[in-house]
Backbone as CSV, one residue per row, in Angstrom:
resi,resn,N_x,N_y,N_z,CA_x,CA_y,CA_z,C_x,C_y,C_z
1,MET,9.190,-10.181,15.124,8.838,-9.779,13.766,7.323,-9.743,13.649
2,ALA,6.834,-8.705,13.013,5.389,-8.562,12.806,5.094,-8.513,11.314
3,SER,4.020,-9.188,10.942,3.551,-9.149,9.558,2.126,-8.621,9.562
4,ILE,1.894,-7.589,8.795,0.574,-6.968,8.690,0.203,-6.909,7.220
5,GLU,-1.059,-7.246,6.927,-1.522,-7.267,5.541,-2.871,-6.570,5.434
6,THR,-3.022,-5.739,4.408,-4.337,-5.169,4.131,-5.074,-6.118,3.198
7,GLN,-6.419,-6.133,3.322,-7.200,-7.045,2.495,-8.670,-6.634,2.500
8,GLU,-9.411,-7.194,1.566,-10.840,-6.894,1.414,-11.624,-7.138,2.693
9,LEU,-11.375,-8.238,3.353,-12.202,-8.662,4.480,-11.625,-8.300,5.843
10,ALA,-10.719,-7.355,5.895,-10.109,-6.964,7.170,-11.171,-6.403,8.115
11,THR,-11.019,-6.678,9.402,-11.993,-6.198,10.382,-11.716,-4.755,10.809
12,LYS,-10.469,-4.320,10.691,-10.122,-2.935,11.020,-10.132,-2.107,9.740
13,GLU,-10.774,-0.949,9.803,-10.894,-0.087,8.627,-9.533,0.288,8.049
14,CYS,-8.567,0.557,8.905,-7.245,0.976,8.428,-6.524,-0.138,7.662
15,LEU,-6.974,-1.382,7.820,-6.334,-2.510,7.140,-7.182,-3.077,6.001
16,THR,-8.211,-2.348,5.608,-9.082,-2.777,4.515,-8.550,-2.225,3.194
17,THR,-8.695,-2.996,2.122,-8.270,-2.555,0.795,-8.881,-1.203,0.480
18,HIS,-8.039,-0.279,0.004,-8.498,1.067,-0.379,-8.592,1.162,-1.898
19,TYR,-9.674,1.787,-2.364,-9.914,1.987,-3.798,-9.921,3.481,-4.087
20,TYR,-9.222,3.879,-5.152,-9.109,5.291,-5.511,-9.550,5.527,-6.950
21,LYS,-10.020,6.743,-7.205,-10.360,7.159,-8.568,-9.057,7.572,-9.237
22,ALA,-8.381,6.592,-9.803,-7.080,6.818,-10.436,-6.731,5.586,-11.260
23,SER,-5.743,5.748,-12.120,-5.267,4.618,-12.924,-4.122,3.904,-12.195
24,TYR,-3.748,2.763,-12.709,-2.611,2.011,-12.168,-1.360,2.883,-12.158
25,ASP,-1.094,3.547,-13.282,0.123,4.361,-13.381,0.126,5.521,-12.390
26,GLN,-1.039,6.120,-12.135,-1.108,7.229,-11.185,-0.823,6.747,-9.756
27,ILE,-1.426,5.627,-9.372,-1.190,5.101,-8.025,0.258,4.624,-7.886
28,LYS,0.764,3.982,-8.909,2.157,3.519,-8.890,3.103,4.710,-8.718
29,GLU,2.873,5.784,-9.451,3.740,6.964,-9.382,3.750,7.580,-7.986
30,ILE,2.579,7.791,-7.411,2.551,8.405,-6.074,3.118,7.444,-5.023
31,TYR,2.861,6.165,-5.174,3.400,5.193,-4.222,4.927,5.201,-4.250
32,LEU,5.521,5.274,-5.427,6.985,5.335,-5.528,7.530,6.609,-4.890
33,GLU,6.802,7.725,-5.022,7.205,8.970,-4.356,7.166,8.801,-2.835
34,ILE,6.107,8.166,-2.355,5.963,7.932,-0.914,7.114,7.069,-0.395
35,LEU,7.434,6.007,-1.129,8.549,5.140,-0.719,9.848,5.921,-0.615
36,LYS,10.096,6.769,-1.583,11.322,7.585,-1.574,11.344,8.491,-0.345
37,ASP,10.219,9.151,-0.068,10.128,10.047,1.087,10.291,9.311,2.412
38,MET,9.898,8.034,2.449,9.960,7.254,3.682,11.222,6.389,3.765
39,ASN,12.186,6.671,2.894,13.475,5.973,2.882,13.346,4.465,2.677
40,GLN,12.391,4.071,1.847,12.234,2.677,1.449,12.925,2.504,0.094
41,LYS,13.832,1.570,0.010,14.538,1.298,-1.241,13.691,0.356,-2.096
42,VAL,13.424,0.749,-3.334,12.663,-0.097,-4.246,13.571,-1.218,-4.734
43,ILE,13.159,-2.447,-4.484,13.934,-3.626,-4.873,13.531,-4.096,-6.256
44,ALA,12.219,-4.103,-6.510,11.726,-4.580,-7.806,10.344,-4.008,-8.084
45,ILE,10.096,-3.776,-9.360,8.773,-3.371,-9.839,8.384,-4.399,-10.888
46,ASN,7.267,-5.073,-10.647,6.794,-6.081,-11.585,5.436,-5.625,-12.123
47,ASP,5.454,-4.967,-13.290,4.221,-4.453,-13.878,3.321,-5.580,-14.388
48,GLU,3.900,-6.729,-14.697,3.094,-7.855,-15.168,2.159,-8.360,-14.062
49,TYR,2.673,-8.412,-12.830,1.872,-8.861,-11.693,1.413,-7.700,-10.810
50,CYS,1.698,-6.465,-11.237,1.251,-5.246,-10.547,1.769,-5.180,-9.112
51,GLU,3.036,-5.526,-8.904,3.613,-5.536,-7.571,4.874,-4.679,-7.503
52,ILE,5.065,-4.074,-6.337,6.267,-3.296,-6.065,6.835,-3.799,-4.743
53,PHE,8.111,-4.147,-4.754,8.795,-4.654,-3.572,9.780,-3.598,-3.090
54,SER,9.770,-3.332,-1.780,10.696,-2.349,-1.218,11.130,-2.797,0.172
55,GLU,12.213,-2.164,0.658,12.695,-2.484,2.004,13.556,-1.360,2.546
56,ASN,13.711,-1.367,3.846,14.721,-0.557,4.512,15.338,-1.437,5.595
57,PHE,16.031,-0.857,6.537,16.765,-1.638,7.529,15.871,-2.571,8.347
58,THR,14.654,-2.139,8.689,13.794,-2.940,9.563,12.492,-3.415,8.925
59,MET,12.212,-2.993,7.699,10.900,-3.273,7.126,10.993,-3.656,5.653
60,SER,10.203,-4.663,5.270,10.053,-4.986,3.849,8.567,-4.903,3.507
61,VAL,8.284,-4.413,2.298,6.897,-4.163,1.906,6.662,-4.678,0.488
62,THR,5.529,-5.343,0.310,5.049,-5.709,-1.016,3.730,-4.979,-1.225
63,ALA,3.657,-4.212,-2.298,2.416,-3.513,-2.646,1.818,-4.182,-3.870
64,LYS,0.524,-4.402,-3.817,-0.229,-4.974,-4.940,-1.210,-3.908,-5.401
65,ILE,-1.010,-3.410,-6.616,-1.844,-2.342,-7.172,-2.631,-2.938,-8.330
66,ILE,-3.959,-2.898,-8.213,-4.793,-3.516,-9.248,-5.772,-2.500,-9.811
67,MET,-5.717,-2.323,-11.132,-6.657,-1.427,-11.794,-7.929,-2.226,-12.074
68,GLN,-8.970,-1.963,-11.277,-10.245,-2.677,-11.414,-10.973,-2.235,-12.687
69,THR,-11.003,-0.922,-12.926,-11.562,-0.308,-14.134,-10.608,0.828,-14.498
70,PRO,-10.789,1.467,-15.650,-9.881,2.576,-16.001,-9.860,3.723,-14.979
71,ILE,-10.893,3.820,-14.146,-10.906,4.897,-13.143,-11.061,4.381,-11.714
72,GLU,-10.742,3.111,-11.494,-10.794,2.556,-10.142,-9.615,1.620,-9.938
73,THR,-8.759,1.992,-8.994,-7.563,1.200,-8.715,-7.459,0.942,-7.215
74,SER,-7.142,-0.300,-6.867,-6.985,-0.650,-5.449,-5.501,-0.852,-5.137
75,ILE,-5.189,-0.698,-3.856,-3.827,-0.986,-3.406,-3.902,-1.729,-2.077
76,ASP,-3.177,-2.830,-2.014,-3.016,-3.608,-0.791,-1.539,-3.664,-0.454
77,LEU,-1.240,-3.735,0.836,0.136,-3.751,1.309,0.362,-4.946,2.224
78,PHE,1.506,-5.572,2.068,1.950,-6.634,2.967,3.272,-6.166,3.567
79,VAL,3.273,-5.951,4.874,4.431,-5.354,5.552,5.008,-6.335,6.563
80,ASN,6.310,-6.584,6.466,7.068,-7.343,7.469,7.975,-6.354,8.173
81,CYS,7.887,-6.318,9.492,8.683,-5.354,10.248,9.426,-6.065,11.368
82,GLU,10.730,-5.886,11.380,11.576,-6.496,12.397,12.086,-5.422,13.347
83,SER,11.254,-5.058,14.295,11.676,-4.118,15.321,10.862,-4.377,16.576
84,LEU,11.237,-3.738,17.657,10.582,-3.956,18.936,9.082,-3.649,18.860
85,PHE,8.721,-2.587,18.169,7.315,-2.207,18.018,6.877,-2.418,16.574
86,GLY,7.174,-3.593,16.045,6.940,-3.902,14.641,5.512,-3.732,14.180
87,LYS,4.557,-4.221,14.969,3.160,-4.150,14.549,2.696,-2.702,14.432
88,SER,2.985,-1.892,15.427,2.543,-0.490,15.387,3.281,0.284,14.289
89,LYS,4.536,-0.052,14.069,5.302,0.604,13.009,4.731,0.246,11.632
90,ALA,4.336,-1.012,11.444,3.750,-1.446,10.177,2.407,-0.775,9.931
91,ILE,1.574,-0.697,10.967,0.273,-0.043,10.828,0.450,1.441,10.549
92,LYS,1.417,2.062,11.184,1.697,3.482,10.937,2.134,3.694,9.483
93,PHE,2.961,2.800,8.965,3.400,2.878,7.574,2.195,2.791,6.634
94,ILE,1.326,1.810,6.869,0.140,1.621,6.026,-0.751,2.862,6.079
95,ALA,-0.992,3.374,7.268,-1.833,4.566,7.425,-1.249,5.758,6.679
96,GLU,0.059,5.919,6.754,0.729,7.026,6.055,0.596,6.888,4.542
97,VAL,0.777,5.684,4.026,0.636,5.456,2.586,-0.772,5.797,2.129
98,TYR,-1.776,5.265,2.827,-3.167,5.527,2.441,-3.514,7.015,2.565
99,ALA,-3.023,7.671,3.605,-3.298,9.104,3.783,-2.682,9.926,2.654
100,ARG,-1.460,9.606,2.290,-0.785,10.360,1.222,-1.451,10.140,-0.129
101,ILE,-1.845,8.906,-0.424,-2.549,8.651,-1.684,-3.893,9.379,-1.669
102,GLY,-4.596,9.309,-0.534,-5.895,9.953,-0.393,-5.840,11.465,-0.480
103,SER,-4.683,12.044,-0.195,-4.556,13.504,-0.301,-4.462,13.956,-1.762
104,LYS,-4.125,13.030,-2.653,-4.003,13.380,-4.066,-5.145,12.829,-4.917
105,TYR,-5.659,11.660,-4.556,-6.719,11.010,-5.337,-7.937,10.735,-4.464
106,THR,-9.099,10.791,-5.075,-10.351,10.583,-4.358,-10.501,9.115,-3.957
107,LEU,-10.809,8.904,-2.692,-11.068,7.555,-2.195,-12.464,7.145,-2.636
108,LYS,-12.555,6.038,-3.379,-13.870,5.526,-3.806,-14.524,4.716,-2.700
109,GLY,-13.709,4.055,-1.891,-14.271,3.273,-0.797,-13.295,2.223,-0.292
110,LEU,-13.756,1.494,0.713,-12.952,0.462,1.350,-13.613,-0.888,1.129
111,GLY,-12.839,-1.887,0.772,-13.374,-3.237,0.602,-14.581,-3.298,-0.307
112,LEU,-14.516,-2.677,-1.459,-15.675,-2.558,-2.354,-16.086,-3.867,-3.012
113,HIS,-15.194,-4.825,-3.111,-15.488,-6.056,-3.860,-15.477,-7.288,-2.954
114,ARG,-16.157,-7.194,-1.838,-16.214,-8.287,-0.857,-17.022,-9.438,-1.352
């Protein structure tokens, strides 16, 4: 089992918190679309704590979406993957999520609030 987490102080760029010019609702909406496309079942959405929980047969994901300002929202992912190539599968999932969000919303930067 592999656990991969994105965060402000990550040493790898692909695992650093991403900030977008968008609102919480905009990032939440596109993230839910991405989950659907990637066959991730949404287990729970907690708007009070800004978290979305999802899973499929081999992977569970917790997304933390935080609106820093009305036009700056960050998203971090915590991925648990139970497969032979769990770490690479988790990193691929994270990269796909960030790429898809970045194709719709402008990336403000990585790890902006270190």
